[in-house]
N, C-alpha and C positions, 0 to 999 in steps of 0.2 A: 682536471679537476671536477668539473659538473657529470660526465662519467663514473668518474667513483662515488660519487654523490648519488646516481641514480641506480649503481647495484648497490650498495646502502640500502637504500629506502627497498630495493625488491627484495631482500633479504626478511626485511622485517616486515613485509607485506601478510598478510590475511587473506588466501585466496578460496576463493569459492567455484565449486563446476555444480551448476544444475541448471534443469530443463523450467523456463517459469507455470505456475499452474495455476487454473484456478484460484486455489487457497491461497495462493502468494500473496494475489493479485489484492484478493476480500479485502485479507491483512490491511494492505497499503491503507486503500480505500475506508475498511473501518477505522483504525488509527488517525486519519487524515480527519473520517468527519465527528470522532471525539474530542480533537485536539479542535477543530472548527466547532463542537458542537451542536450540529447540525443532528447528528440521532436524536436531539429535543423535538427540534423542528420536523422530521421524519416521522418520529412518531405521534404527535401533535397531530398532523396532517391523517394521518393511519387512524386515530381515535376519530378525528371528526367525523369522516367517511363513513367508518364503520358505523358509526351513533348515526348516523343519516342511512344509511341502509337498513339500520332494526330500528328506526323511528318511521321510515319508508313502508316496512313490515308492517309494522304493527297497528298500522293509520286502516284507518275503516275506506277509506277510498286510496286503495294501495294500487301502487304502479308496479307492475312489474318491471318496466324498464327503467324506474328512477332505484329500486332495489340495488337490480344488477348495474348499473350505471356507477350507482355509491361504493358499493362492494368491489368491483372491476376498478374504481381507483385507488381503495384500499389496499388491496394486492398490488397494485403496479408501483407506488411509492415507497412501500413495505419492500420490495424487491427492487428497488433501485441499484443499492449498493450492488447486489447479485450481477444485474443487468450490465452494470459499469466493468465489473470485474469478467466480463465473458465478452464485452466488446474488446477491453485492451489485452486480455490475451489473443484474438482474434488477429491483434497487431500485429504481439510482439512471438509469437509462436512459431512462428515461420521460419525465425532466425535460427531456433533449433537449441544445441546447449549454450550455457553462455560461463564464460571464466570472467570472475571477478576479482581482482584483486583492489585491497582495502587498505591502501599507505595514510601516513600521516599528510598526507598533502591532501590528498581526497580517492577517490573509487575511479578503478579505469575496468569500464565492461567488455570483452570483447566475446563477438561469435564469427562464424564462418562471414557473415556481411557485411558485419560495419564493427567500428571502435568506438567508445565515446569515454573520456575523458571528464568526472565533473570535480571540481576543487570543493576543500570541503568549507570555504567561503560560499560556497552556497547553498549550504543546509544551512537549519537556525537549529536545528539539534536532530534526537536519535531518542527513538523509544522502545525497547526490549517488548516483546510478547515473548510464550513458551515458544514457540517455533520459528520466530523470524526476525529479523532487526530491521525499524523503518526508518528511514532517516528523513523527514521532512523539510521544503525550502523555504528558503527567508521570503518570499511575497508573501502578501496578505491573505493571499486566497490559497494558498498551500498546492501552487498548481504542480508540482514538480514534486515525487513521493518516489523517492529508490527504496526498494524491498529487499533484504538477503534473506533469503533464508537458511534455516541454520543447517538443515540436511544436507548444502551443498558445502558443509567445512568436512578436512580431510579428519579429523578429530576432536573431542571433545574439549583436548586441552587450547584449541582452536579459536572456542568458543570462547574462552576466559581471557586471552591474547587479543579478538576482536573489540570484547567490552573494555579491555582497557584502552587499546587504540581511540577509537572514539570518544571514550573520558576522558580522553589528554584534549582531546581536539575540540570535541562538541559536546553542550551541556542535554543532559536528557531532557527531556519536554514531558 
C-alpha cells in the first residue's frame, strides 16, 4: 500500500534538472532580503556611507583615507547579496547537476553525492519571480531558501503544474 502511494506521488511530481548558477542563488537572496525588508536597511547604510564619503570629499580638511573608506564601505554593503551568492555557489557547485522533484509532500533534490528531502511543512510559503520559484523556510530569520529555476523544467506546462502544486500546499508570500 505504501509503495503504491509513493508511485502515485512520483507520477504527480514536477521534475527539474539544472546546475545552480549565481543568478539562481542571487534570486533566492533577493527574495529573502525583500521578505525580511533587509534591502531597506542595506540601502540605508549605502546612502549613509556614500553621503559620508561625499561630505568628506567636499570638506576643506579633506582626508583621502576618509573618502576612500566611506566609499569602500558603501560598495561592500551594496555588494553583500552578490558576495553571499558567490559564496553559496562555491559551496554547492561542486555537486554538479541537480535533479529535483517537487511533490505534494515536499521537495527531493538529488545530486551525484547527496540526496536531500525537505517536507512542505518546513516552508512558510513561496514567491515566484520571472525565472525562479523561491521557497522560504518557517524560521524567523528565513535561514533556508530553496530556489527552483524555471529553466530546469522540461516544458512550459510544467511551470503551470509546479505553480498549481505549490499553491495547493503552500501560501504565496
